[in-house]
N, C-alpha and C positions, 0 to 999 in steps of 0.2 A: 504494500500500500504506500503511495507517495506521501511524503511529509506535508501535512496541511500548513498553509500560510494563514496566520491569524493576526488581526490587529488588536492591540490592547491599549487602553486609554486611562489616563490619570488626569484629574483636574485640580487646580489650585486657584486661590484668589490672592490678590495683593492690592494694596492701596497705593496710589501714586498721584502726584500733581504734575501739571504741565500747562503750557500755553502753546498756541500755534501763531507763529509770527514770521513773516518774511522780512529780513532786514533791508532788502532792496526797495521795499514799499514804504510809503508814508503811513501815518496813523490812519488816515481816512480809508485808504485802500485795504489795509489790514483789517480794520473794523468791518468794511464792506464784505470782504471775502470770508474772514474767519469769525465774524460777529463776536459774541461774548467769549469765544475761545481765544481771541486775539491777544489777550494780555492787557488790552486797553479797556477803559470804561468810558462809555458815552457821556456819563454825567460827571466825570472827573478828568479833565484834560491833562492833569499831572500824573495820573495813574499809568504806569508802564510796567510791563512784564509781570502782571498779576496772574498767578496761576489759578487753576481750578482743579478739582480732584475727581478721580474715578475709583470705583471698586471694580478693578479688572478681574475677569475670570479667564483663565488660560486652560485650554484642553490640549493635552499632549498625547499623540498617538504614535505608537511604535508597531511596525509590522515585521513579522519574521516567522520562521518555521517553529512548530511546537517541538521542543526537545523531548525525545522519547524517555530520557531518564528522569526528568522532572515534571513533564507535562506542561511546562511554561514556555512562553515566548521570552519572557524576562520576569524576574521576581518583582512584583509590584513594590516591595519595600525598597529595592535598589533604584527603581524608577523614581519613587518619591524622594529618596535622598538626593539624587542628581538634580531633580527639579528644584528642590529646596535650596541646595547650595548654589546652583547656577542662576536661578530666577529670583526666588523669594529673598534671599540675602542681598542681592544686588538691586532689586527694584522696589521692594516693599517699603512704604512710607518714605519715598524719595521724591525729590523735585527733579523730574526727568531732564529738563532743559539745563539744569545747573549742577546735577550730581552724577548723571549716568552717561558714560561714553557709549556710542560716539556722538550723542546729542550735545553733551557738554562742550566738546571740542569743535563742533561745527554748527553754529547757530542757523545755518541755512537748511540743515537736515531736520525736517519736521517730525515732531513726536506723535505722529498719527498711528492708529492701530496697524495700518499697512506696513509702515516702516518698523514699528516695534516687532512685528512678526518676523521680518527678515533678520533683524538683530537677534531676536530670540532663537531663531533657527540656527544661525551661525554659532551661537553660544552652546546650544544643546546637541547639535548633530554628532559631534565626536564623543562626548561623555555618555550618550545613550546607546552607542554601538556595543552590542553584546553578542558575540558569535556572529550569526547571520542576521540578527535583528537590527533594523534601521529605523530612524525617525521617518515617519511617513506623512504626518499632518499636524499642523498647529492651528488652533482657532482661538482668537482673542476677542472677548466681549469688552466693550467700553461701557455699555449700558446693557440693560436686560434685553433690549431689542436691536442693538447696533453692534455688529461684529464683522470680522474678516477672517478668512481661512487662507493658509499658505501651505503648499505641498512641496516646497523646495525649488531649487533652480532647474 
């Protein structure tokens, strides 16, 4: 019988703050495009780089063959530990624009869920390799109804 390929999934939540701002644009255009997420306030012309926060929810999926000796693709405990160390420790209760690379070092790189997913993929891909198991999908919720999914390059 061929070895079945199975996907396993673990979810975590983390809290983080950010703003969306293009430094090439003036206050008016940033407010127009990014609205309240821009870091500006319509009612306070002196307000700049004001963050807002999200309770992010990250779903991490790994795909691989079921090992005949354990019956697992990967031990969920190992998966949780990797996600905890790579994601939670680095992102939880952080101001993404000011504290987390690559956003901290590049103010033009927007802290959107789309960009966060690419960054998270790059951080998780190698640590989640176990035997033939590989990272296959990440989904990140910014709100209960707004999310993005990334399946790698």
